[in-house]
C-alpha positions in Angstrom: 0.0 0.0 0.0 1.4 3.4 -1.1 0.6 6.5 0.9 -1.1 9.2 -1.2 0.5 12.2 0.6 4.2 12.5 1.5 3.7 15.2 4.0 0.3 14.5 5.7 1.7 13.6 9.1 4.0 16.7 9.2 1.3 19.0 8.0 -1.4 17.7 10.4 0.6 16.3 13.4 -2.5 16.0 15.6 -4.5 14.0 13.1 -5.9 10.8 14.6 -4.1 7.7 13.2 -7.3 6.1 11.9 -8.1 9.3 9.9 -4.5 9.5 8.7 -4.6 5.9 7.4 -8.0 6.4 5.9 -6.9 9.5 4.0 -3.6 7.8 2.9 -5.5 4.8 1.6 -8.1 7.0 -0.1 -11.0 5.6 1.9 -11.6 9.2 3.1 -11.0 12.5 1.3 -9.5 15.7 2.8 -10.1 19.2 1.5 -9.6 22.7 2.7 -12.5 24.9 3.6 -13.3 28.1 1.6 -13.8 30.4 4.6 -15.1 33.2 2.4 -18.0 31.0 1.3 -21.4 32.2 2.6 -22.4 28.6 3.5 -19.4 28.4 5.8 -20.2 31.7 7.4 -23.8 30.6 8.1 -22.7 27.4 9.9 -20.1 29.3 11.8 -22.8 31.4 13.4 -24.5 28.3 14.8 -21.3 26.4 15.7 -18.7 28.7 17.2 -15.9 26.1 17.3 -16.3 25.9 13.6 -14.3 29.1 13.3 -11.1 27.1 14.0 -11.8 24.6 11.2 -9.4 24.6 8.2 -9.9 21.1 6.7 -12.8 18.8 6.3 -12.7 15.0 6.0 -15.5 13.1 4.2 -16.3 9.9 2.3 -15.4 10.0 -1.3 -17.8 7.1 -2.0 -21.1 8.5 -0.7 -23.4 9.7 -3.5 -24.4 13.3 -3.5 -28.0 12.5 -2.8 -27.0 10.6 0.3 -24.6 13.2 1.9 -27.4 14.1 4.4 -26.6 10.7 6.1 -22.9 11.4 6.4 -21.0 13.1 9.2 -18.2 15.5 8.2 -15.1 15.8 10.4 -13.7 19.3 10.6 -10.1 19.8 11.6 -8.0 22.8 12.8 -4.6 23.7 11.1 -2.8 21.0 13.2 -5.3 18.2 12.4 -7.1 18.3 15.7 -10.9 17.5 15.4 -12.9 20.7 16.1 -16.4 19.7 15.0 -18.5 16.9 13.6 -21.2 18.3 11.3 -24.0 16.3 9.8 -24.7 16.4 6.1 -28.2 17.5 7.1 -26.7 20.7 8.6 -24.2 21.5 5.8 -23.9 20.8 2.1 -20.2 20.7 1.3 -20.7 21.6 -2.4 -19.2 25.1 -2.9 -17.4 25.1 0.4 -14.3 23.1 -0.5 -11.0 23.8 -2.2 -8.0 21.6 -2.9 -5.3 21.1 -0.3 -2.4 22.6 -2.2 -0.2 22.3 0.8 -0.4 18.4 0.7 2.1 16.8 -1.6 1.0 13.7 -3.5 3.9 11.2 -3.2 5.9 10.1 -6.2 5.2 6.5 -5.5 1.5 7.2 -5.6 1.8 9.0 -8.9 3.8 6.1 -10.4 1.3 3.5 -9.1 -1.6 5.4 -10.7 -0.2 6.1 -14.1 -2.1 3.3 -15.8 
C-alpha cells in the first residue's frame, strides 16, 4: 500500500491515526474549507468552534443525494478535530477547495499512471 500524501503527518501532526490511514488509503478524502463562502459563514454562526476549522474529511464514496446521512469531520490547522457536522446541517458543495499544501507522493503517482 502506497501513501497518497508524502507530508500529511508533518502538515497535520495532531490528526488521529485512523483518519490519517483512511486518507492515505483514499478511503476518506480531505479538502480545505473556503472560509469566504457564505455557507461556511452561516454554519459558523451556529457552531462557534467551527471558526477554527481549516480542513474537512468526508467519504469520497457516498453519492451526492446521500450526503445528508454522512457526518463530516472538521479539523484545525494542526489536524485536531474541532467539530462533527451532519450532512443535514451543511452541504459541502461550494465550500471546498483543494489542499495545495499536501504533496502527492511520487510512489502514488507512479502507481496510478495506468
